[in-house]
C-alpha positions, 0 to 999 in steps of 0.5 A: 144823932138821935132824933128829938123826940116830938110829945106826938109819938107819945100822946093818945089821938081820937083814934089813936086812943092809948089812953082807953081801957080796951087799949091798955088792956090789950097792952098789959096782956101783950107785954106780959109775955114780953122777955124783958117787960122792962125792955122797950124793943122787947115789949114791942116785939110782943105787942106785934105778935099779940096783933099779927097773930091775934087777928085774923086778916079780913080784906073784906072788913068794911068800916061803918064809919069813923070809930071803927078805926079807933084803937079801942073798936079794933081791940074788941074785934076778932079779924081786921086788915092792914089799917085798923090793925097797925092804929091798934098796935100803935096805940099799944106802943104809945101805952106802953111808953113806946114812941109810935106813929103809923107809916103808908105805903101802896103795894102791888099784891102778886098773889092776889086773888081773881075775885079780890082783884075783881072787887077792887078794879086792881092788884094795887093796895093803896095806904096799906098800913104799919106801925113804926116803933122808935126803938134805941133812936131809930125808927123801925117799921113792922107790918102787922097784918097777915097772921101767922095761919093764913100765911101758913096755909097759902104759901106766904112767908110770916113777917117776923119782927125783933126789934132791930130790923124792919119788918115789911111784906116779903117781895116773894112767898115760899115757892118763890113766886112774886109776892108783894112790891113796895110802889109809893111810899106815902110818908109817916103820920103821928094820926090816922089820916082817915079823910085823905085815905077814904077820899084815894079808896073812893077815887081808886076802887070803884068798882068796889060795892060797900054792900057787896060784904063776905063773910070773915071765913071768905078772908083766904080770898086774899090769895089765889086758891 
């Protein structure tokens, strides 16, 4: 039985500002690369790759305030991490008329570098964000965090998305070493629960010094070198 359509899955919010000029421009450019720009599945796939590879993954990016999590702000960056990238992908989908929402899970990165683990105090990445698209009556999960260039450099399997199956973090890398382990599903959200996320970050990442930020070139330290 098809799930009733919730208007919230298509509506703009303050964070998922799918009605903004920045999101509209990004979505139009990405949509133009779709195999069929009138087919929701093809458009969702095009949007996924535009976000995955259009914004370099950088776990050290630190938001100054809530405005940095808005899709319109994310669209103007060159590098970002899973949650802002997912907010943009969700907003772009809604702009194109595709029902979409945010999904979150806690994942353990077995390939996390010693440097990043030391800053975080753990190899557990809480509130890992991804996008959920409603395509042909079924929710499909897609994690757009890791760009293709970084995956190729570190032998990590790049996540592909065809709109018919979920695209979530691989449990093993190309060499067979353990990579990502999903340890807790936090559920689906129609908007970004930023207050809850930040409260949990403050509780779990007590060793993170927000003033000690490295530049984007050091994003490679998310993995062992």
